[in-house]
VEXLO-902924 format. One line per field, with one value per atom (N, C-alpha, C): residue in one letter; residue number from 0; y, z, x; atom name. Coordinates in nm, 4 decimals. Atoms other than C-alpha are relative to their C-alpha. Layout:
! residues N
res	(A; ...) $
n	(NUM; ...) $
yy	(Y; ...) $
zz	(Z; ...) $
xx	(X; ...) $
atom	(CA; ...) $
This chain:
! residues 106
res	(M; M; M; K; K; K; R; R; R; R; R; R; Q; Q; Q; S; S; S; S; S; S; V; V; V; Y; Y; Y; S; S; S; P; P; P; G; G; G; G; G; G; C; C; C; G; G; G; C; C; C; G; G; G; L; L; L; L; L; L; L; L; L; L; L; L; P; P; P; V; V; V; I; I; I; A; A; A; V; V; V; S; S; S; I; I; I; G; G; G; V; V; V; M; M; M; F; F; F; A; A; A; L; L; L; A; A; A; G; G; G; L; L; L; A; A; A; A; A; A; A; A; A; A; A; A; L; L; L; V; V; V; L; L; L; L; L; L; I; I; I; V; V; V; A; A; A; I; I; I; G; G; G; V; V; V; T; T; T; V; V; V; W; W; W; L; L; L; C; C; C; R; R; R; S; S; S; R; R; R; E; E; E; Q; Q; Q; R; R; R; R; R; R; A; A; A; D; D; D; G; G; G; K; K; K; T; T; T; N; N; N; V; V; V; G; G; G; W; W; W; T; T; T; I; I; I; F; F; F; L; L; L; V; V; V; V; V; V; A; A; A; Y; Y; Y; L; L; L; L; L; L; S; S; S; I; I; I; S; S; S; Y; Y; Y; L; L; L; V; V; V; F; F; F; F; F; F; I; I; I; L; L; L; L; L; L; L; L; L; A; A; A; S; S; S; T; T; T; F; F; F; T; T; T; G; G; G; E; E; E; S; S; S; V; V; V; T; T; T; L; L; L; G; G; G) $
n	(0; 0; 0; 1; 1; 1; 2; 2; 2; 3; 3; 3; 4; 4; 4; 5; 5; 5; 6; 6; 6; 7; 7; 7; 8; 8; 8; 9; 9; 9; 10; 10; 10; 11; 11; 11; 12; 12; 12; 13; 13; 13; 14; 14; 14; 15; 15; 15; 16; 16; 16; 17; 17; 17; 18; 18; 18; 19; 19; 19; 20; 20; 20; 21; 21; 21; 22; 22; 22; 23; 23; 23; 24; 24; 24; 25; 25; 25; 26; 26; 26; 27; 27; 27; 28; 28; 28; 29; 29; 29; 30; 30; 30; 31; 31; 31; 32; 32; 32; 33; 33; 33; 34; 34; 34; 35; 35; 35; 36; 36; 36; 37; 37; 37; 38; 38; 38; 39; 39; 39; 40; 40; 40; 41; 41; 41; 42; 42; 42; 43; 43; 43; 44; 44; 44; 45; 45; 45; 46; 46; 46; 47; 47; 47; 48; 48; 48; 49; 49; 49; 50; 50; 50; 51; 51; 51; 52; 52; 52; 53; 53; 53; 54; 54; 54; 55; 55; 55; 56; 56; 56; 57; 57; 57; 58; 58; 58; 59; 59; 59; 60; 60; 60; 61; 61; 61; 62; 62; 62; 63; 63; 63; 64; 64; 64; 65; 65; 65; 66; 66; 66; 67; 67; 67; 68; 68; 68; 69; 69; 69; 70; 70; 70; 71; 71; 71; 72; 72; 72; 73; 73; 73; 74; 74; 74; 75; 75; 75; 76; 76; 76; 77; 77; 77; 78; 78; 78; 79; 79; 79; 80; 80; 80; 81; 81; 81; 82; 82; 82; 83; 83; 83; 84; 84; 84; 85; 85; 85; 86; 86; 86; 87; 87; 87; 88; 88; 88; 89; 89; 89; 90; 90; 90; 91; 91; 91; 92; 92; 92; 93; 93; 93; 94; 94; 94; 95; 95; 95; 96; 96; 96; 97; 97; 97; 98; 98; 98; 99; 99; 99; 100; 100; 100; 101; 101; 101; 102; 102; 102; 103; 103; 103; 104; 104; 104; 105; 105; 105) $
yy	(-0.1224; 5.3937; 0.0318; -0.0314; 5.4836; 0.1499; -0.1420; 5.8115; 0.0310; -0.0403; 5.9921; 0.0791; -0.0720; 6.1095; 0.1235; -0.1234; 6.4673; 0.0123; -0.0201; 6.5562; 0.1447; -0.1346; 6.8543; 0.0292; -0.0362; 7.0294; 0.1256; -0.1204; 7.2778; 0.0920; -0.0940; 7.5915; -0.0410; 0.0412; 7.4501; -0.1397; 0.1343; 7.1080; -0.1040; 0.0993; 6.9432; 0.0515; -0.0557; 7.1609; 0.0863; -0.0819; 7.3580; 0.1415; -0.1336; 7.6815; 0.0085; 0.0015; 7.5824; -0.0073; 0.0085; 7.4982; 0.1333; -0.1278; 7.8409; 0.1136; -0.1070; 8.0393; 0.0591; -0.0619; 8.0809; 0.0833; -0.0747; 8.1931; 0.1328; -0.1229; 8.4453; 0.0956; -0.0854; 8.5750; 0.0652; -0.0557; 8.6199; 0.1050; -0.0966; 8.7958; 0.1289; -0.1212; 9.0370; 0.0756; -0.0650; 9.1070; 0.0683; -0.0604; 9.1706; 0.1240; -0.1155; 9.4031; 0.1197; -0.1091; 9.6072; 0.0516; -0.0434; 9.6143; 0.0886; -0.0818; 9.7449; 0.1333; -0.1253; 10.0017; 0.0910; -0.0786; 10.1130; 0.0599; -0.0533; 10.1488; 0.1110; -0.1062; 10.3507; 0.1264; -0.1168; 10.5795; 0.0658; -0.0556; 10.6200; 0.0710; -0.0648; 10.6998; 0.1321; -0.1242; 10.9592; 0.1063; -0.0939; 11.1195; 0.0490; -0.0396; 11.1183; 0.0981; -0.0929; 11.2880; 0.1372; -0.1276; 11.5565; 0.0718; -0.0605; 11.6142; 0.0537; -0.0443; 11.6364; 0.1276; -0.1217; 11.8937; 0.1171; -0.1050; 12.0917; 0.0483; -0.0387; 12.0866; 0.0771; -0.0717; 12.1943; 0.1436; -0.1349; 12.4907; 0.0817; -0.0705; 12.5818; 0.0427; -0.0342; 12.5684; 0.1116; -0.1067; 12.7848; 0.1344; -0.1262; 13.0440; 0.0556; -0.0474; 13.0599; -0.0022; 0.0100; 13.0409; 0.1193; -0.1206; 13.4014; 0.0115; -0.0078; 13.3899; -0.1031; 0.1042; 13.0616; 0.0369; -0.0447; 13.2061; 0.1079; -0.1087; 13.5145; -0.0540; 0.0602; 13.2943; -0.0931; 0.0864; 13.0887; -0.1480; 0.1410; 12.7624; -0.0645; 0.0734; 12.4957; -0.0900; 0.0844; 12.2798; -0.1432; 0.1318; 11.9625; -0.1115; 0.1022; 11.7553; -0.0036; -0.0082; 11.8776; -0.0503; 0.0456; 11.8100; -0.1520; 0.1468; 11.4504; -0.0584; 0.0467; 11.4047; 0.0093; -0.0194; 11.5450; -0.0980; 0.0951; 11.3280; -0.1390; 0.1324; 11.0134; -0.0053; -0.0012; 11.1147; -0.0047; 0.0015; 11.1890; -0.1346; 0.1293; 10.8691; -0.1106; 0.1041; 10.6488; 0.0163; -0.0186; 10.8042; -0.0130; 0.0033; 10.8501; -0.1403; 0.1340; 10.5091; -0.0970; 0.0916; 10.3294; 0.0349; -0.0369; 10.5301; -0.0453; 0.0503; 10.4436; -0.1513; 0.1445; 10.0767; -0.0333; 0.0275; 10.0887; 0.0291; -0.0328; 10.2577; -0.1071; 0.1080; 9.9966; -0.1298; 0.1191; 9.7213; 0.0073; -0.0159; 9.8618; -0.0144; 0.0094; 9.8949; -0.1449; 0.1401; 9.5346; -0.0824; 0.0714; 9.4206; 0.0185; -0.0269; 9.5888; -0.0359; 0.0356; 9.5184; -0.1479; 0.1412; 9.1653; -0.0260; 0.0150; 9.2291; 0.0501; -0.0440; 9.2678; 0.1358; -0.1332; 9.6311; 0.0131; -0.0160; 9.6931; 0.1364; -0.1271; 10.0012; -0.0274; 0.0135; 10.0393; -0.0878) $
zz	(-0.0735; 15.1391; 0.0759; -0.0824; 15.4237; 0.0033; -0.0129; 15.4294; 0.1446; -0.1372; 15.7547; 0.0039; -0.0128; 15.8644; 0.0853; -0.0771; 15.9792; 0.0967; -0.1018; 16.2914; -0.0006; -0.0081; 16.3233; 0.1470; -0.1393; 16.6591; 0.0090; -0.0240; 16.7884; 0.0909; -0.0837; 16.9693; 0.1465; -0.1397; 17.3062; 0.0192; -0.0090; 17.2270; 0.0105; -0.0178; 17.2971; -0.0515; 0.0487; 17.1278; 0.1019; -0.1045; 17.4456; -0.0497; 0.0565; 17.2496; -0.0715; 0.0706; 17.0365; 0.0971; -0.0988; 17.3438; 0.0714; -0.0699; 17.4931; -0.0883; 0.0895; 17.1860; 0.0408; -0.0443; 17.3060; 0.1268; -0.1238; 17.6498; -0.0302; 0.0388; 17.4919; -0.0700; 0.0700; 17.2643; 0.0969; -0.0984; 17.5574; 0.0855; -0.0841; 17.7670; -0.0760; 0.0805; 17.4813; -0.0097; 0.0036; 17.4525; 0.1315; -0.1316; 17.8265; 0.0167; -0.0095; 17.8043; -0.0762; 0.0777; 17.5292; 0.0650; -0.0682; 17.7218; 0.1197; -0.1146; 18.0355; -0.0443; 0.0511; 17.8320; -0.0514; 0.0460; 17.6723; 0.1160; -0.1184; 18.0126; 0.0656; -0.0561; 18.1358; -0.0842; 0.0873; 17.8324; 0.0214; -0.0259; 17.8941; 0.1352; -0.1309; 18.2612; -0.0071; 0.0155; 18.1593; -0.0705; 0.0697; 17.9152; 0.0944; -0.0958; 18.1857; 0.1027; -0.0950; 18.4275; -0.0639; 0.0702; 18.1690; -0.0176; 0.0151; 18.1015; 0.1343; -0.1330; 18.4757; 0.0410; -0.0311; 18.5191; -0.0825; 0.0856; 18.2233; 0.0495; -0.0522; 18.3664; 0.1306; -0.1250; 18.7059; -0.0265; 0.0348; 18.5506; -0.0574; 0.0602; 18.3461; 0.1069; -0.1067; 18.6549; 0.0884; -0.0826; 18.8532; -0.0717; 0.0757; 18.5763; -0.0181; 0.0245; 18.5203; 0.1264; -0.1267; 18.8887; 0.0235; -0.0249; 18.9197; -0.0986; 0.1012; 18.5938; 0.0268; -0.0298; 18.6904; 0.1228; -0.1189; 19.0305; -0.0359; 0.0409; 18.8676; -0.0783; 0.0776; 18.6340; 0.0853; -0.0886; 18.9289; -0.0279; 0.0305; 18.8022; 0.1132; -0.1031; 19.0411; -0.0639; 0.0500; 19.0070; 0.0529; -0.0621; 19.1645; -0.0991; 0.1009; 18.8453; -0.0367; 0.0330; 18.7577; 0.1156; -0.1169; 19.1125; 0.0094; -0.0008; 19.0999; -0.1096; 0.1100; 18.7602; 0.0363; -0.0335; 18.8891; 0.1068; -0.1047; 19.2020; -0.0596; 0.0625; 18.9980; -0.0948; 0.0960; 18.7270; 0.0692; -0.0723; 18.9742; 0.0676; -0.0673; 19.1724; -0.0985; 0.0988; 18.8624; -0.0622; 0.0729; 18.6851; 0.0906; -0.0869; 18.9782; 0.0566; -0.0567; 19.1333; -0.1038; 0.1015; 18.8033; -0.0390; 0.0341; 18.7222; 0.1082; -0.1080; 19.0646; -0.0135; 0.0214; 19.0018; -0.1154; 0.1179; 18.6587; 0.0284; -0.0340; 18.7925; 0.0923; -0.0872; 19.0706; -0.0772; 0.0836; 18.8124; -0.0817; 0.0752; 18.5982; 0.0904; -0.0932; 18.9005; 0.0382; -0.0370; 19.0019; -0.1191; 0.1185; 18.6440; -0.0193; 0.0264; 18.6127; 0.1167; -0.1142; 18.9659; 0.0340; -0.0307; 18.9874; 0.1394; -0.1363; 19.3369; 0.0073; -0.0199; 19.4562; 0.0704; -0.0584; 19.5289; 0.0674; -0.0735; 19.7976; 0.0639; -0.0703; 19.9616; 0.1474; -0.1449; 20.3345; 0.0645) $
xx	(-0.0166; 18.8154; -0.1284; 0.1162; 18.5844; -0.0227; 0.0364; 18.3974; -0.0304; 0.0266; 18.3935; -0.1296; 0.1254; 18.0520; 0.0224; -0.0142; 18.0317; -0.1172; 0.1030; 17.8402; -0.0441; 0.0538; 17.6152; -0.0285; 0.0177; 17.6245; -0.0846; 0.0785; 17.3747; 0.0808; -0.0769; 17.4956; 0.0062; 0.0008; 17.3962; 0.0557; -0.0519; 17.5283; -0.1097; 0.1066; 17.1933; -0.1347; 0.1250; 16.9347; -0.0706; 0.0620; 16.8686; -0.0289; 0.0223; 16.9020; -0.1326; 0.1282; 16.6055; -0.1171; 0.1074; 16.4016; -0.0222; 0.0109; 16.4731; -0.0511; 0.0455; 16.3638; -0.1350; 0.1265; 16.0015; 0.0163; -0.0225; 16.1235; 0.0683; -0.0709; 16.3596; -0.0964; 0.0963; 16.0828; -0.0977; 0.0924; 15.8448; 0.0697; -0.0711; 16.1094; 0.0286; -0.0187; 16.1830; -0.1317; 0.1306; 15.8101; -0.0336; 0.0238; 15.7846; 0.0863; -0.0892; 16.0846; -0.0578; 0.0585; 15.9195; -0.1288; 0.1226; 15.5897; 0.0337; -0.0395; 15.7632; 0.0584; -0.0554; 15.9549; -0.1117; 0.1137; 15.6272; -0.0781; 0.0682; 15.4641; 0.0810; -0.0845; 15.7613; -0.0105; 0.0154; 15.7325; -0.1360; 0.1330; 15.3593; -0.0054; -0.0046; 15.4251; 0.0755; -0.0753; 15.6816; -0.0833; 0.0882; 15.4363; -0.1093; 0.1035; 15.1670; 0.0552; -0.0621; 15.4081; 0.0200; -0.0188; 15.4902; -0.1330; 0.1332; 15.1187; -0.0493; 0.0439; 15.0476; 0.0735; -0.0760; 15.3248; -0.0528; 0.0559; 15.1866; -0.1348; 0.1322; 14.8337; 0.0156; -0.0233; 14.9682; 0.0435; -0.0457; 15.1494; -0.1149; 0.1132; 14.8400; -0.1008; 0.0945; 14.6164; 0.0539; -0.0582; 14.8577; -0.0040; 0.0004; 14.8774; -0.1400; 0.1364; 14.5021; -0.0849; 0.0728; 14.4082; -0.0928; 0.0805; 14.2869; -0.1160; 0.1063; 14.0901; -0.1088; 0.0990; 13.9215; -0.0821; 0.0734; 13.8295; -0.0999; 0.0895; 13.6824; -0.1195; 0.1083; 13.4766; -0.0872; 0.0785; 13.3516; 0.0187; -0.0250; 13.5031; 0.0791; -0.0728; 13.6253; 0.1052; -0.1089; 13.9340; -0.0095; 0.0138; 13.7917; 0.0360; -0.0294; 13.8046; 0.1470; -0.1419; 14.1515; 0.0851; -0.0760; 14.2715; -0.0011; 0.0092; 14.1464; 0.0877; -0.0847; 14.3115; 0.1476; -0.1410; 14.6406; 0.0472; -0.0386; 14.6440; 0.0195; -0.0095; 14.5782; 0.1207; -0.1102; 14.8278; 0.1350; -0.1271; 15.1071; 0.0244; -0.0176; 15.0456; 0.0360; -0.0278; 15.0392; 0.1379; -0.1254; 15.3347; 0.1216; -0.1175; 15.5702; 0.0219; -0.0174; 15.5019; 0.0539; -0.0512; 15.5578; 0.1432; -0.1367; 15.8702; 0.0981; -0.0862; 16.0164; 0.0167; -0.0073; 15.9306; 0.0930; -0.0822; 16.0949; 0.1470; -0.1382; 16.4097; 0.0587; -0.0468; 16.4367; 0.0196; -0.0148; 16.3837; 0.1282; -0.1246; 16.6639; 0.1218; -0.1124; 16.8920; 0.0256; -0.0190; 16.8305; 0.0487; -0.0467; 16.8910; 0.1493; -0.1408; 17.2277; 0.0910; -0.0843; 17.3523; -0.0094; 0.0179; 17.2180; -0.0511; 0.0519; 17.0854; -0.1437; 0.1373; 16.7316; -0.0010; 0.0085; 16.6480; -0.1355; 0.1251; 16.3893; -0.0050; 0.0174; 16.2477; -0.0141; 0.0130; 16.2895; 0.1025) $
atom	(N; CA; C; N; CA; C; N; CA; C; N; CA; C; N; CA; C; N; CA; C; N; CA; C; N; CA; C; N; CA; C; N; CA; C; N; CA; C; N; CA; C; N; CA; C; N; CA; C; N; CA; C; N; CA; C; N; CA; C; N; CA; C; N; CA; C; N; CA; C; N; CA; C; N; CA; C; N; CA; C; N; CA; C; N; CA; C; N; CA; C; N; CA; C; N; CA; C; N; CA; C; N; CA; C; N; CA; C; N; CA; C; N; CA; C; N; CA; C; N; CA; C; N; CA; C; N; CA; C; N; CA; C; N; CA; C; N; CA; C; N; CA; C; N; CA; C; N; CA; C; N; CA; C; N; CA; C; N; CA; C; N; CA; C; N; CA; C; N; CA; C; N; CA; C; N; CA; C; N; CA; C; N; CA; C; N; CA; C; N; CA; C; N; CA; C; N; CA; C; N; CA; C; N; CA; C; N; CA; C; N; CA; C; N; CA; C; N; CA; C; N; CA; C; N; CA; C; N; CA; C; N; CA; C; N; CA; C; N; CA; C; N; CA; C; N; CA; C; N; CA; C; N; CA; C; N; CA; C; N; CA; C; N; CA; C; N; CA; C; N; CA; C; N; CA; C; N; CA; C; N; CA; C; N; CA; C; N; CA; C; N; CA; C; N; CA; C; N; CA; C; N; CA; C; N; CA; C; N; CA; C; N; CA; C; N; CA; C; N; CA; C; N; CA; C; N; CA; C; N; CA; C; N; CA; C; N; CA; C; N; CA; C; N; CA; C; N; CA; C; N; CA; C; N; CA; C; N; CA; C; N; CA; C; N; CA; C; N; CA; C) $
């Protein structure tokens, strides 16, 4: 009586799935890094809005005390530029991911 030998098949049929594991791991890491940057940009935008509201409310008191808002203004310009530009980039990246088409401005 002959014994039949069983064959072991990989999910990809040729072991390609095993070769792609490092690529998949890196892409998951990049995804989490981009999501973390988007969360940081959102927090920065919320902080910038809070500082803007605080400066508007304390404007008269700061003027009476003779304080200037130059440092706060520089911080706000940088914070708004960084947070809004990255959030727009992230939203366009998500749109291109789900639609499968390249999204460009202009």
